[in-house]
N, C-alpha and C positions, 0 to 999 in steps of 0.2 A: 788420282795420285799426282798432284801437282808439285810435290816437293822436289822433284828432279829439276824443275825450272827455277827454284828459289835460291840456287847458289849465287852468291854475289860474284860478278865478273872480276877477274884479276886485272885484266887490261883490255883495251879496245883494239880490235884488229880490223882494219878497213883497207884491204887491197884494192887497187884501182883496176879497171878493165876498160880499155878504150873501145872495145867492140860491143859493149853492152849499152843499150839505149836507156837513158835516164828518163824514168816515167814522169818525172816532174816537168820535163820539157815537151811531153807529148799530150795532145788534147784528149780529154776523156770522151767517152761515149755521150755523156750528158752535154758536154760542150758542143759536140758536133750535132747533137739532136736539136739544141737551141738554135744553131745556125740554120738548120733545115726548116724549123718552124717559121723563121723570119721570111723564107721564100715561099711560104704556103700560098699566099695570095697570087703569085705569079706562075704557079705550076699546077698542072692537072693532078688529081688525087693519085692516079696510078703511078705517075712519075715520082711523086713523093714516097709512095710505098716501095718502089724499086730502089730509090736512093737510101731509104732507111734500112731495108733488108741488106743492102750491100754494106752499109755502115756497120751493122751488127756483125756480119761475117768478117769484115776486115779487122775490127777490134778484137773479135774472138780469136782469130789466128795470131794477131800480134800479142795477145795476152796468154797464148798457149792454152786455150780453153778446150776442155774435152766435151762439155755439154752447155748448151744455151737454153735457159728456161724462160719462156715468154708467158706471163700470167696476167690475168685480169683480177685486180684486187679492188672491188667496189668501183669507184669512178677512176681508178688509176691503172696505168699500164706499168707492169713491173718486169724488168729484165735482169736475170741473174746469170753469171758465168761460173762454171765449176772449174777452178784453176788449182792444180796440184791437189785435187781431191776435195777441195773446200769450196762451198758455194759463197759467192760474193755479190752483193747488190751492185749493179752497174748503171741502172736507169730506173727511176721512179718518177712518173710524170702523168698528168691528167690524160685520159684517153682522148684521142682525136678521131672523130668520124671522117675527117678529111684525109686521113692517112690509113688506108686499109691494109695494115701490115700483115695480119694473120691471113687475109684472103690471098695476098701476094705469095706468102710462103706455102699456103695450101696448093695453089696452082703449080708452083715449082715442084712440089712433092708428088704431083699427079692426082691430087684430090679435087673434088668439086670446090668452087670458091667459098660456098657457105657450108658450115657443119651440118650433118644429117639431123633430122628432127628427132629420131630415136637413136640410142647409142649404137655405134658400130666401130669396131676396132679398125683404126686407120693407121697404116704405116707405109711410108714411101721414102724415096731418096732422090737427090739430084746432085749435080756436080757444078762447081763454080771455079773460075780462074781467079785466084787472089794472089797478088804479089808474084805473078808469073809462074804459079804452080797450081795444079789441079787439086782442089779440096772437095772431098765427097761429104755430103751432108745427109744423115739419116734422120727422118722426121717421124715423130709419134704424136698423135692427137689424143686428148683426153678431156671429157666433159666435166666441168665443175659447176658448183652452184653460182659462181660469179661469171661463168662463161668458159670458153674453150681455153685449154692450156696446151701449149706446144712445147715439146722438148726436141732440140736439134742436137744430134750427136755429130761432132766435128771429127772427121777422119782425115787427118793430115799425114799422108805417107812420109813426107819429109821429116816430120816431127816424131816418127815412130822409130824406136831403136831396133832396127831389123837385124843388126849383127849381134851375135851371141855375146861378144865382148862388151857390148854397150848395156847389157841388162843390169849390171851391178854385182855380178857374182865375184867372190874372191878367187884368187889364183888357184887354190886347191880344188874348190868346187867346179870351176871352169874346166880344169884338166880332167876331172872325173866325168863330167857331163859329156865332154867331147868324145871320150872313149866309149861311154855307155851308149850313146846314140848311133854308134857304128856297129852295134851288135847285129848279127844276121836275123835274129828273131827275138820275140819277147814283147812285153807291153810295159810302157812307162807312163805313169800318171802325173798330172799336174793339178794341184788343188789350190784354192784361194777364194776369197770373197769376191763379189761382183766389183769389177773395176780394179782388180789387183794385178792386171797385166798378164793373165794366163794366155790369152790369144796371142799377144805380142811374143811371149816366150815360145809358144808352139811354132809360130812363123819363123822365129830366129833359129830354132832347132832344125826345121825343114830346110831353111836356106843354107845352113851350115853343111848339110849332107847332100844337098841337091847336086847331081851331076847327070850328064846325058846317059850314063850307064844304068841308072835306076829309075824305076817307074813309081812316082809318088802320086797318090790320089788322096784327096781330102773330102770329108763330109762335114758341111758347116751349116749353121743356122744362126745368123746370116753369114754370108761370105763378106768379111770386113774389108779385105784388101785383095787385089789381084796379084798373084805371085808368078813371076816368069818361070817357065819350065816345069810348073806343077799343075796337075789336073785337079781343079777345084769344082765341087758340085754343091748345089744348094738343096737342103732338105725342104720338102714341101708336104705338109700334112694334107693339104687340100687335094693334091693329086695322088696321094697314097705313097709318095716317096719318103717313107719314114726312116729313122735311123737304122732300124733292123733290116728293112728292105734295101736301103742303100748299101749296108754292109754286105748283104748277100750278093748284090749286083757287083760291087767293087771286087769281091773275091773271084769273079769270073773275068776280071780285066787284067789278069797277070800282074798284080801289084807286088812291089818289093817293100814299100813303106806306105802305111795307111794312117791318116790323121782323122780321128773321130772327134768332132767338136765337143761333145759332152756325152757321158754315159749317165742315163737317167733311170733305167729299168733293168730287170733281170735279162730280158731277151737280148738287148744290146750288149750288156756286160758279158753274157755267156758266149755270144758269137765272137765278140772281140777277143776274149781270153783264149778261146779255142783256136782262133785264127793265129794268135801269137804262138801257139804250140805247133802249128803246122807250117812254120817257115816264113812268117811275116813279122815285120817290125811295126808295132803300133804305138802311136802317141795319142793321148786323150786327156780330157779334164773330167773332174768329178767334184761335187760340192761337199767338202768336209772342213773341219776346223784346223787340222794339221795333217802331216804326212802319215804318221802311224794309224790315224783313225780311218784312212781309206780302206784298210783291211776289214774293219768292223762294218763299214758301209757296204762293202761287197757281201759280207755275211748276211746283212739285213735284206739285201736284194735276193738272197737265195743261192748265191754262187757257191759251189762246193769248195771246201778248203784245199783239196788237192789241186784244183784248177788254178787257184790263186798262187799257191806255193810253187807250182811248176812253170807258170808262165810270166810271173811278175818280175821285172828287172829292178824296179825301184819306184820311188815316188818323191815328188818335190812339192812342198808347200811354199807359197810366196805371198808377200804383201808389198805395197809401195809406201815408202816413207819420204817425207819432204826433206830436201837438202837445205841445210842452213844457208842463209844468204851470205855469200863470200864478201859482200861489200859492207855489211854492218855487224856481222857476228862478233861476239866478244868471247874471250877465253873465260872458262868457268872452273871453279875449284871442284874437285871430285866430291861426291856425297860422302858423308861420314859412315863409319862402320855401323853405327847404331841405326841409321836410316836404312842402310842396305839390309841389315839383319831383319828389320821389321818388314821390309819389302818381300823377302824370300821365305818368310816363316811358314807360309801355307803351301810351298812347293814340295815336290818329291825331294827327299834328302840329298840324293846324288846331284840332281839338277840344281838345287839350292846352293850346294857347295861350289859347283862350277861357275854359276852366275855371280856369286859373291866374289870369288877369286878374280873373275874377269873385270868386274866393276872397280875393285879396289887395287888391282895390280898397278904399280907405279908406271909412269911414262905415258899416261893418257893425254890426249890433246882435246879435252872436252870443250865444247862451245855452248853458248846460250844465245838464243835469238834476241834481236833488238828491234829491228824495223827501220826501213828507210824508203825513199821514193822508188828505188829500183825494184824492191820486192813488194810494193804497195803497202808498206808498213806491217807486213805479216811476219817478217823475220826469216822467211823461207823463199827459196827460188829453185824450182825444178824438183824432180823426184828421182829416186833410185829404188831398186828392188832389195828386199831382204829375203833370204832363202833358207829352207830347211830340207836338206837332201837325205833321204833314207834309202840305202841300198840293201837289197835282199842278200842275206847270208844264211849259212846253215842254221844258226841259232834262231833267226827270225822265221825261217821256213818251218822249223820244228814247232815253234809256237803257233804258227798259222794252222798247222795240221792238228794241233791240240786245242784250237779255237780259243786261244788266250785273249784276255781283254786288252784294250788299247793301252792302258797305263803300263802293263807288263812289256808289251811290244816296244813302247816308247823308251822304257828304261834300257831294254836290251839294245836298241838302236843307238842310244847314247853311249852305253858302256862298251859294247862289243863292236859296234859299227862306227864309233867316233862321230856320231851325228851331232851337228850343231843345230839347236832349235832356232826358230825364228827370232826369239828374244836374244839368244846368244849372238846370232849374226848381226842383229841390230845393235847390240852393245859394241861389237867390233867396229861398226861404222861410226858409232858415237865416239868411241875412243880415238878414231882417226880424224875426227872433226868434220865428217861428212854430214852428219845429222846431229840431233840433240837427244839426250837420254829421255827427255819429256816426250819427244815425238815418237821414239821407239815404244815407250810405255803406252802412249795413246793408241798406237796401231795394234799392239799385241795384248791389250788389256784383257781380252776375253780368254787368253791362254795362260794368264798368270794366276 
């Protein structure tokens, strides 16, 4: 659905920002790699590998990279960075046996220098000081027909929006969330696709309520960041410390608040929901497409309807959308009524009416991406969250007890609970000029 991005811009808007580094004045990874190659004859191989690995990490942090992909493509080395959720080629160059890059990274991650002869799952981590701050790197190895592929997850605590106000929630949602997470007991679910910021949101919620007066314990796999004042534990299938066993142990630790990294099966779900009934506040994640479908997912796991209805406080679905670049974004005309009607024709009638009204309502500050050196010609710079918050009420509880399907629960949440869907929240942000309609549609396409 590319028609959202086809509106002709009304005028160009290029605000200046003295604090933003112009990418055109900064040397690329390819430039720095070529300089390194020129010193090859005067440096030992291990020194070159150390310098190249440092270069990769420095550029990754500078570019706000979440993942570094190091791949062997035939006779070439290929390095890609995932920036704002999109993979970008950063370096494609002939492989050099004189620069043992993968061996260097394997040693840092705690692996043997050479990959094993037979496949073995290898995961490790290390920490590196870059720009005077500690950056944690999680490393995963994977065998391909062209050779070993490494993926490095860059965990930059400074770049993590740890405060709840930084997540991108609108004022009303933020007010409700702050009140909801101070309930004495109950369970609150967060759902979203991989890389949608669920863990960041969980940490932000915990940080917001953390005080010396309450005992907060987490079960995670893996523990992404260390949180001060919070007791974090690592799930380990090898030692038998599973989600269910971890929950049973946590309940003997006098907890006030429990965070369960993910609910994957009936046993974990059942213990979690019963714990929420017996005076504990639980936060957890679960994989579903939107907030209302969490209830159907729990049904599929075998959780009794009465347990869901009596313990669930609510659920939030989230995604990340790219912010339109403030340096090159242009104003755009709103889409026509004909285009909007075509877009919403397959939606539920109530949702379609609300979406149409939101898009066509006068006063919008729609933007369209253009591209400039500051955003690497992508038209986008940074990301923010879009959220769908469903609160439990008497109507939804009744439908849960009646085992109603997801579409009925969703309609009730919209009509009776005033729930804004992910698409609606995204449209609000597009109207405010934070992102573009085309970006919102790209991210929420499977829900339309």
